[in-house]
Every structure is written in C-alpha cells, then in structure tokens.
C-alpha positions as CSV (number, residue, x, y, z in Angstrom):
1,M,127.6,106.4,89.4
2,P,124.7,104.7,90.8
3,Q,123.1,106.4,94.1
4,P,124.7,104.7,97.4
5,L,122.1,102.6,99.3
6,V,122.0,103.8,102.7
7,F,121.4,101.5,105.8
8,P,120.9,103.1,109.3
9,V,121.7,100.5,111.9
10,E,118.8,100.2,113.9
11,G,116.2,98.0,115.8
12,I,119.0,96.1,117.4
13,D,120.3,96.3,121.2
14,R,123.2,94.6,120.8
15,S,126.8,94.0,118.7
16,M,126.6,92.1,115.4
17,T,128.8,91.3,112.5
18,L,127.9,94.1,109.6
19,E,127.1,90.8,107.4
20,Q,124.6,89.2,110.0
21,Y,122.9,93.1,110.2
22,L,122.5,93.1,106.4
23,R,121.0,89.7,105.8
24,R,119.0,89.4,109.1
25,F,117.5,93.0,109.0
26,R,118.0,94.5,105.4
27,N,117.6,91.6,103.5
28,V,120.5,92.0,101.5
29,S,121.9,88.9,99.9
30,R,124.9,86.9,100.3
31,R,125.8,87.3,96.6
32,T,125.2,91.1,96.7
33,L,128.0,91.4,100.0
34,V,130.2,88.9,98.1
35,R,130.3,90.9,95.1
36,L,130.8,94.3,96.8
37,K,133.6,93.1,99.1
38,R,135.6,93.2,95.7
39,I,134.8,96.9,95.3
40,P,136.9,99.4,96.4
41,G,134.5,101.4,98.7
42,G,131.8,99.0,97.8
43,I,130.7,98.6,101.6
44,C,131.7,101.5,103.8
45,C,130.5,101.9,107.9
46,N,130.1,105.3,108.6
47,G,132.4,106.6,105.7
48,V,135.2,103.9,106.4
49,P,135.5,101.3,104.3
50,A,134.5,98.2,106.1
51,R,134.7,94.7,106.1
52,T,131.5,92.0,106.3
53,V,133.1,91.0,109.4
54,D,133.5,93.8,111.4
55,P,130.9,94.7,114.3
56,V,128.2,97.0,114.2
57,S,126.1,98.8,116.9
58,A,123.0,100.9,117.2
59,G,123.6,104.5,115.6
60,D,126.2,103.2,112.9
61,C,125.7,103.7,109.3
62,I,126.1,101.5,106.5
63,T,126.5,102.4,103.0
64,L,126.8,100.3,99.6
65,T,127.8,101.3,96.6
66,E,127.3,99.9,93.4
67,P,129.9,100.2,90.4
68,A,128.3,101.6,87.2
69,A,126.9,99.9,84.6
70,E,129.5,98.2,82.2
71,H,126.8,97.9,79.6
72,T,123.5,99.5,78.9
73,L,120.9,100.3,76.7
74,P,121.3,102.7,73.5
75,P,118.8,106.1,75.1
76,L,115.7,107.2,73.4
77,T,115.5,110.7,73.8
78,T,112.5,111.2,71.2
79,C,109.7,110.7,73.2
80,T,108.9,110.3,76.9
81,V,107.0,107.8,79.2
82,P,105.1,109.4,82.4
83,I,106.6,108.8,85.8
84,L,103.9,108.2,88.3
85,Q,106.5,107.8,91.3
86,E,110.1,108.0,91.6
87,T,112.6,107.1,94.8
88,A,116.1,106.7,94.9
89,S,115.2,102.8,94.6
90,W,112.5,102.5,92.1
91,I,110.6,104.1,89.3
92,L,107.1,103.6,88.1
93,Y,106.2,104.3,84.7
94,D,102.3,104.8,82.9
95,K,103.8,102.5,79.7
96,P,102.1,103.0,76.7
97,D,100.1,100.2,74.8
98,G,102.6,99.7,71.5
99,M,106.0,99.8,73.8
100,P,107.9,97.1,74.2
101,V,109.8,96.7,77.6
102,H,112.8,95.2,76.9
103,P,114.6,95.4,73.3
104,S,114.1,92.4,71.0
105,H,114.4,91.6,67.2
106,G,112.6,94.2,65.3
107,H,112.8,96.7,68.7
108,R,116.3,97.4,69.8
109,T,116.3,101.0,70.4
110,D,112.3,102.2,70.9
111,T,111.6,99.7,74.5
112,L,110.9,101.1,77.7
113,G,114.3,99.7,78.4
114,N,115.7,102.5,75.9
115,V,113.8,105.6,77.9
116,F,114.9,104.1,81.2
117,A,118.2,104.6,79.8
118,A,118.0,108.5,78.5
119,A,117.1,109.2,81.8
120,H,119.3,106.8,83.8
121,P,122.6,106.1,81.6
122,E,124.8,105.0,84.4
123,L,122.0,102.2,85.7
124,P,121.2,98.8,84.0
125,F,117.9,98.7,83.0
126,R,115.6,96.2,85.6
127,P,112.4,95.9,85.8
128,V,110.8,93.9,88.5
129,Y,108.0,92.2,86.0
130,R,107.3,92.7,82.2
131,L,104.9,94.0,80.7
132,D,103.4,92.6,76.8
133,R,103.7,95.2,74.1
134,D,99.8,95.6,73.6
135,T,99.7,96.1,77.4
136,S,99.6,99.6,79.0
137,G,99.9,100.4,82.5
138,I,102.0,100.7,85.4
139,C,105.6,99.0,84.8
140,L,107.7,99.2,88.1
141,A,111.5,99.1,87.3
142,A,114.4,98.9,90.2
143,K,117.5,101.2,90.3
144,S,119.8,98.8,91.9
145,A,120.3,94.6,92.1
146,Y,119.3,94.9,96.1
147,S,116.0,97.1,95.1
148,A,115.5,94.6,92.2
149,A,115.9,91.2,94.6
150,F,113.5,92.9,97.6
151,L,110.8,93.8,95.2
152,Q,110.5,90.7,93.4
153,G,107.4,88.9,95.3
154,R,105.6,92.0,96.8
155,V,104.0,93.3,93.9
156,E,100.4,92.7,93.4
157,K,99.2,93.3,89.4
158,T,95.4,93.7,88.3
159,Y,94.4,93.9,84.8
160,L,91.5,95.2,83.3
161,A,89.9,93.9,80.1
162,L,87.0,94.3,78.0
163,V,85.7,90.9,76.8
164,C,82.9,89.9,74.0
165,G,79.7,88.9,75.5
166,T,78.0,88.7,79.6
167,L,79.8,87.1,82.0
168,Q,77.8,87.3,84.9
169,E,79.9,84.8,87.3
170,S,83.8,85.5,88.9
171,G,85.8,82.3,88.8
172,T,89.0,80.9,88.4
173,I,90.9,79.2,85.3
174,S,93.1,76.8,85.9
175,A,94.4,75.8,82.6
176,P,97.9,74.7,81.0
177,I,99.2,77.1,78.0
178,G,101.6,76.4,75.7
179,R,102.6,77.5,72.1
180,A,99.9,76.8,69.0
181,D,101.1,73.7,66.9
182,G,102.5,75.7,63.7
183,S,102.5,79.1,65.2
184,V,105.5,81.5,67.0
185,I,102.9,83.9,68.4
186,R,99.6,82.0,69.1
187,R,98.8,80.3,72.5
188,C,96.5,78.4,73.3
189,V,95.1,75.8,76.6
190,R,97.4,72.4,75.6
191,Q,97.7,69.1,78.7
192,D,101.4,69.8,78.0
193,G,101.6,73.3,78.5
194,K,102.9,75.0,81.6
195,S,100.4,75.5,84.8
196,S,98.5,78.6,84.6
197,V,96.3,80.5,86.7
198,T,93.5,83.2,86.8
199,H,91.2,84.5,89.0
200,Y,88.7,86.6,86.9
201,R,85.7,89.0,88.5
202,P,83.1,90.7,86.2
203,L,82.3,94.3,86.8
204,R,79.8,95.8,84.2
205,Q,77.5,94.8,81.3
206,D,76.2,96.4,78.9
207,G,74.8,93.3,76.7
208,T,77.6,93.2,74.2
209,Y,80.7,93.4,76.4
210,T,81.9,92.9,79.7
211,L,84.5,94.7,81.8
212,V,86.5,92.7,83.8
213,E,89.2,92.5,86.8
214,L,91.7,90.0,86.7
215,T,94.2,88.8,89.0
216,L,97.3,86.3,87.9
217,E,99.2,83.8,89.9
218,T,101.8,82.8,86.9
219,G,102.8,84.9,83.9
220,R,102.6,82.7,80.9
221,T,102.8,85.2,77.3
222,H,99.2,86.1,76.2
223,Q,97.7,84.0,79.6
224,I,95.1,86.6,80.2
225,R,93.5,86.6,76.5
226,V,94.3,82.4,75.9
227,H,92.3,82.0,79.2
228,M,89.4,84.2,78.5
229,A,88.7,82.7,75.2
230,S,89.2,79.4,76.0
231,L,85.9,80.4,78.6
232,G,84.0,81.6,75.5
233,Y,84.8,85.4,76.4
234,P,87.9,86.4,74.0
235,L,89.1,90.2,74.4
236,A,87.0,93.2,72.3
237,G,89.2,93.5,69.2
238,D,92.0,90.6,69.8
239,T,91.5,88.5,66.2
240,L,93.9,86.8,67.1
241,Y,91.8,84.8,69.7
242,G,88.9,85.3,68.2
243,G,87.5,88.4,69.5
244,S,85.0,91.0,68.1
245,T,86.1,94.3,66.0
246,A,82.6,95.8,65.9
247,H,83.7,98.5,67.8
248,F,87.6,98.3,67.6
249,F,90.1,98.5,64.7
250,P,91.0,94.2,64.3
251,N,94.4,93.7,66.1
252,L,94.7,97.6,67.4
253,S,93.0,97.8,70.1
254,Y,92.3,94.9,72.3
255,W,93.0,96.0,76.0
256,F,94.4,95.0,79.4
257,D,94.5,98.3,81.2
258,L,96.9,97.3,84.5
259,H,96.0,98.7,87.5
260,N,99.2,97.8,89.5
261,R,99.3,98.3,93.9
262,L,102.7,98.4,95.0
263,L,102.5,95.8,97.9
264,I,105.2,95.4,100.6
265,S,103.4,93.6,103.4
266,P,104.9,92.7,106.0
267,Y,107.4,94.1,106.8
268,R,109.4,96.2,109.9
269,K,111.0,99.6,109.6
270,A,114.4,98.3,109.1
271,H,112.8,96.6,105.6
272,I,111.6,99.6,104.1
273,L,113.9,100.2,100.4
274,P,115.9,102.9,101.1
275,G,114.3,106.2,99.0
276,T,110.5,104.3,100.3
277,H,109.1,106.9,102.8
278,A,106.2,105.3,104.4
279,P,105.1,104.9,108.3
280,H,106.7,102.3,110.0
281,R,103.1,101.2,112.5
282,Q,101.3,100.6,108.7
283,P,101.0,97.0,107.5
284,R,102.0,97.8,104.2
285,F,103.0,100.4,101.4
286,R,100.9,100.6,98.7
287,V,101.4,103.3,95.1
288,S,98.1,103.2,93.4
289,H,97.3,105.0,89.8
290,T,94.3,104.5,87.4
291,P,95.8,104.5,83.7
292,N,94.7,107.2,81.6
293,S,94.6,105.5,78.7
294,L,91.6,103.7,79.8
295,G,90.1,107.6,78.7
296,Q,88.4,108.4,82.3
297,S,90.5,107.9,85.3
298,H,87.4,106.9,87.4
299,L,86.7,104.0,85.5
300,L,88.1,101.8,88.1
301,R,85.9,103.2,90.4
302,Y,82.9,101.5,88.9
303,K,80.6,105.1,88.3
304,P,77.7,104.3,85.8
305,S,79.0,106.7,83.4
306,S,82.2,105.2,83.1
307,L,84.3,104.8,79.6
308,Y,86.2,102.8,78.3
309,S,88.5,103.5,75.8
310,N,90.9,102.9,72.6
311,R,93.1,104.6,70.3
312,H,90.5,104.7,67.9
313,G,88.0,106.3,70.1
314,L,85.2,105.2,73.5
315,Y,83.2,102.6,73.9
316,R,80.5,103.5,76.5
317,L,79.6,101.0,79.5
318,P,76.2,101.7,81.0
C-alpha cells in the first residue's frame, strides 16, 4: 500500500470542516477528496474514518490513504539510477542520457519508469516533468496524486548546452516550433507551430564552442536544439540540426545537462509537502545538484579549468 499522507491540523484558530481545511490550507483538490471518500479508510481523522463535512480543530491529525495502483510498469532490476534525494512524497533521480522517462514503442522495459517500478511496485509512476531520452540530469517523480498536483508549476529547470560557435550576448528566442515536413522526428521553427520561448545566457567560450545556460518557458520537443540551431548555434555533436562533430561522435554526444532546482515558493508552513522538512520561515525550499555526466561537478561554478564531458571523452573549456 502507498504510504499514507499525514496532515496535522495547525495554523487555524477556529473549527472548520475537514474539506475546508484540506482545500484551503493543504491544497488538496476536491477531485482527490471525492475519490478517497469512496474508499474504506481513505480519509481518517485521529485514526477514525471521517467524512469531509466533519469538523476539525487545531491539534487534530488527518490521514489520507491512496489505494494501491492497479496497473504498474514492469520492473527493471538489471540497472540502477542514482537517487539524489527521496522523501515520502517524491524522489529525485539523476537520469542518465540514453534512458527514456516513459515507456514507448521500442522502449517498454528500459525506462526510468521501470526503474521506479522495481523500487515501488505498489505505486504508479508520476514524473512531474519529462526529459528527452538523450538528456541527462535531474528528474523528479511524485509518489502520490496529491504530491504530483502540488509540485506542478513549482519546479525551476536550468539546462546547460555546449553550442557551436562563439555566442557573446544573452537573449530570448520566441519562435513557434512544429514538425518538419516529411519527418516524424525533426522539428523546425514554423509559423503554424506551437508557441515556444527559450532564454539563453553564454557562460564561457573558447573560440570553437560556447557553454550556454538555458531556461524554458515552454517544453516543446527538441526545443533547445531547434531554437539554438535557428539562431545559428546548433548543439555540438547534434547532426540532426547541423551541429559540428569535430570533437564528438555524431548522434551520440550532444548534451543538454540538466541542473534543476526544486522550488516551492511562496508557501506557509502548512503548505510544505509531507516528507519535506524545511524551516517554515525560509521563503523557499530548494534541492540542487550538479549532474555527474558533466565530468566534473564543479562545472556549474564556472572555474577556469572546468571540463565539459561526453560519453566518449572530454572537451576542455578555457
């Protein structure tokens, strides 16, 4: 069975109904409550089954229990993915490149979801966002429907990419992206595409490549690859969009290494997820990690001798 969600009733000075408290102070959706009240023992107060109209007061303890998942993914036990941090509510994976997040045609049993299923066979896989198969970095998965809904919109993602050429200035690319004519894989900038916005900032150059930090307002397929190529700075090694392979194996080593910050802001103490321990006086809660796939964990500190790595070697940036 999934681990119950426990909510101590606090921060109120008058009695209110259980539903009013959970929706107003704990961000539990009405849909979740409707689903749980149909399950025996799904909603309890002080260890006793409760109705959503029952009154609660400060000092009470509400417990929500999700049923076990009816359909989970086949477990993948032949490989492991590093876990950066785990609580009762969520898990942070350091996803390697080459591993899909979700099962799809040709990848039914070798995904991050299958790795999750091996560790948590009783839970459905709920990634808060998706990473492309060839993107390495932090991937956040929720352990309950409540946690997944809570975390949506509260995650900041920052990407690193090595692009061809010398990019000097920061900027924003606002250009719609759609599928290229005659291809099921390639995307391109086109007027009838979907709105897409990418912000970029060069970090360092060596005359051949530029290390760029990127943030996205949208999450289109191949967005970074398409936008940077449209600007004239394709990702190194990305032959699909014109990237140079001078120092990289083609089709294997283009990199957007993800540096994520889990950001929950603003919040009151009552809004912190179960299993997340953070001082309530701080304005936000962050989890940060530098992906090992960059070769040197100090790259994000922009030291002069930093290395940019790929699976087949290292490229040194000055």
